[in-house]
Backbone as CSV, one residue per row, in Angstrom:
resi,resn,N_x,N_y,N_z,CA_x,CA_y,CA_z,C_x,C_y,C_z
1,MET,40.526,174.505,-28.271,40.894,173.842,-26.999,41.330,172.004,-27.711
2,LEU,41.199,171.485,-28.481,40.960,170.129,-28.946,42.682,170.213,-30.014
3,ALA,42.237,171.192,-30.850,43.449,171.191,-31.766,44.926,171.666,-30.614
4,THR,44.874,172.679,-29.757,45.463,172.897,-29.253,46.282,171.163,-28.427
5,MET,45.248,170.330,-27.945,46.021,169.240,-27.268,46.065,168.188,-28.634
6,LYS,45.708,167.853,-29.552,46.738,167.036,-31.047,47.516,167.822,-30.679
7,LYS,48.197,168.841,-31.311,49.202,169.734,-31.560,50.139,169.080,-30.039
8,TRP,50.019,169.053,-28.707,50.573,168.432,-27.645,50.899,167.231,-27.775
9,VAL,50.648,165.453,-28.250,49.434,164.600,-28.534,51.011,164.533,-29.520
10,ALA,50.868,164.713,-30.641,51.775,164.751,-31.820,53.194,164.899,-30.985
11,ALA,53.496,165.784,-30.881,54.650,166.419,-29.932,55.245,165.193,-29.131
12,TYR,54.077,165.324,-28.120,54.659,163.774,-27.184,54.881,162.507,-27.880
13,ASP,54.077,162.490,-28.148,54.032,160.678,-30.120,55.813,160.965,-30.733
14,ARG,55.725,162.576,-30.853,57.689,162.351,-31.913,58.723,162.689,-30.941
15,TRP,58.469,163.159,-29.721,59.416,162.641,-28.768,59.951,161.164,-27.955
16,CYS,58.837,160.137,-27.974,58.917,159.335,-27.392,59.368,158.862,-29.263
17,GLU,59.232,158.704,-30.350,60.085,158.941,-30.832,61.095,158.561,-31.029
18,ARG,61.636,160.088,-31.252,62.969,159.852,-30.736,63.714,159.399,-29.701
19,MET,63.196,159.269,-28.375,63.905,158.624,-27.465,63.491,156.785,-27.272
20,GLY,63.273,156.628,-28.207,63.152,154.959,-29.113,61.620,154.289,-27.721
21,PHE,61.275,155.266,-27.089,59.932,154.027,-26.356,58.386,154.178,-28.030
22,VAL,59.169,152.951,-28.395,58.276,152.737,-29.804,58.103,151.490,-29.002
23,PRO,57.252,151.214,-29.690,56.783,148.955,-29.274,57.920,147.834,-29.615
24,GLU,58.708,148.608,-30.781,59.433,147.916,-30.981,60.163,147.498,-29.274
25,ASN,60.557,148.334,-29.199,62.218,148.628,-28.066,61.230,147.950,-27.019
26,ARG,60.299,147.756,-26.090,59.840,147.899,-25.834,60.284,146.235,-24.695
27,ARG,60.413,146.753,-23.168,60.619,145.086,-22.603,59.655,144.750,-22.441
28,CYS,59.648,142.988,-23.171,59.333,141.884,-22.509,58.026,142.115,-20.966
29,CYS,58.953,142.859,-19.747,58.475,142.675,-18.785,58.380,143.883,-18.298
30,ALA,57.354,144.992,-19.064,56.847,145.926,-18.482,55.322,145.455,-18.863
31,PRO,54.941,146.566,-18.135,52.734,145.705,-17.948,52.017,146.731,-18.685
32,VAL,51.744,146.113,-20.008,50.757,146.781,-21.263,49.803,146.196,-21.011
33,ARG,48.623,147.357,-21.215,47.468,147.488,-21.107,46.777,147.853,-22.474
34,TYR,45.676,146.490,-23.185,45.006,146.218,-24.025,44.225,146.788,-23.714
35,ASP,43.046,147.207,-24.544,41.605,147.226,-25.347,41.074,146.091,-25.208
36,HIS,40.021,145.563,-24.335,39.025,144.576,-24.972,40.082,143.843,-25.965
37,ASP,39.342,144.783,-27.258,38.903,144.303,-28.317,40.055,144.349,-29.205
38,ASP,41.540,143.949,-28.690,42.628,143.885,-29.245,42.915,142.424,-29.259
39,GLU,43.798,141.950,-29.871,44.275,140.059,-30.322,45.107,139.920,-28.580
40,ARG,46.047,141.246,-28.783,47.199,141.365,-27.392,46.496,140.866,-25.810
41,HIS,44.809,141.183,-25.962,44.970,141.443,-24.347,44.916,139.582,-24.148
42,PRO,45.109,139.648,-23.081,45.023,138.370,-22.257,43.394,137.683,-22.249
43,ASP,42.768,137.955,-22.444,42.091,137.279,-22.734,41.564,136.593,-23.693
44,ASN,41.865,137.034,-25.024,41.737,137.029,-25.904,43.144,135.505,-26.089
45,ARG,43.597,135.334,-25.674,45.161,134.732,-25.909,44.518,133.582,-25.861
46,HIS,44.637,132.780,-25.295,43.126,131.372,-25.787,43.598,131.394,-26.821
47,GLN,43.411,132.184,-27.241,42.469,132.021,-29.396,43.527,132.176,-30.752
48,GLN,44.553,132.331,-30.214,46.124,132.373,-30.328,47.156,131.658,-30.363
49,SER,48.194,131.477,-30.543,48.953,130.426,-30.534,50.211,131.782,-31.926
50,GLY,51.187,131.506,-29.765,52.682,132.229,-30.191,53.853,132.376,-28.969
51,THR,54.777,131.811,-29.764,55.645,133.004,-28.575,55.649,134.105,-27.038
52,THR,55.649,133.403,-26.228,55.611,134.102,-25.028,56.482,134.749,-24.863
53,CYS,56.975,136.159,-23.790,57.536,136.639,-23.854,58.659,135.443,-23.155
54,ASP,58.661,134.993,-21.818,58.795,134.735,-21.352,59.618,133.405,-22.146
55,SER,59.162,132.642,-22.935,60.123,131.512,-23.991,60.428,132.011,-25.150
56,LYS,60.830,133.018,-25.792,62.120,134.021,-25.569,62.918,134.335,-25.147
57,HIS,62.574,135.188,-23.747,64.153,134.664,-22.903,64.098,133.285,-22.156
58,ALA,63.996,132.417,-22.473,64.119,131.294,-21.503,65.340,130.928,-21.288
59,ASP,66.951,130.911,-21.914,68.202,131.288,-22.279,69.041,131.630,-20.404
60,ARG,67.619,133.089,-20.789,68.834,133.816,-19.625,68.799,133.233,-18.611
């Protein structure tokens, strides 16, 4: 059963890549959920310095 689920997940990942659903193509206004230990998590942002989505698109 685990092997079958892994095949389904791999097929889904390939489908997402073919459709262009990859992090590089993500719109900045789309919500994203990060793990707490991920450096991109909102609770960890005070430790980072960098541009935000709003500053990237301020000219709109």
